[in-house]
C-alpha positions, 0 to 999 in steps of 0.5 A: 458049762463054764470056760476060763481062758488063760495065757495071754501076754505081750510078746514081740513079733516072732514070739510064742504063746500057749493059751489054755481054756479050761472047761467045767461042767457038762460032758467034755470031749474038746470036739465041739469046743472052738477058739475065736478071737476079736481084735479092736475094731474088727469082726470075731474071727474063728481061729479053729478046733479039733473035730471028732477023729482028732482032725484039726481045722485053722482059719487061713490067717493062722494055719501053719502057725497055730496048733489046737490040742486037747488034754481030756484028762485036765478038760482043757483045749490049748492054743499053741501060737508061734510066729506071732504077728502084730495082726494076731493081736486080739482077745482070744475066746473059747466057745462051747455049747453057746457059752463063751469064756471071758477071753484073754488078751494077746498083744504082739508088739516090739 
């Protein structure tokens, strides 16, 4: 399995971004793929994911602002991030089957 994240950028507070996680190799459903993030000097945080039945779950810190979705035809997991805050600044990773992608940097700053 290989994962590649994209979509990170520098945005002002209150802005939006959509991150993508493209997955190649292995079986794909999206239901075991998870988004994580790690801010400088902080421990890794699980952002959320989609479970069988399409139920989504999120960390308390992002619930109501972030939305995770799957496009099975593209083997891609998305993370739509709205109303971004400076504390959302981090490297965002996706994880599947014990493998992390290289990550994409999100910086929220004016």
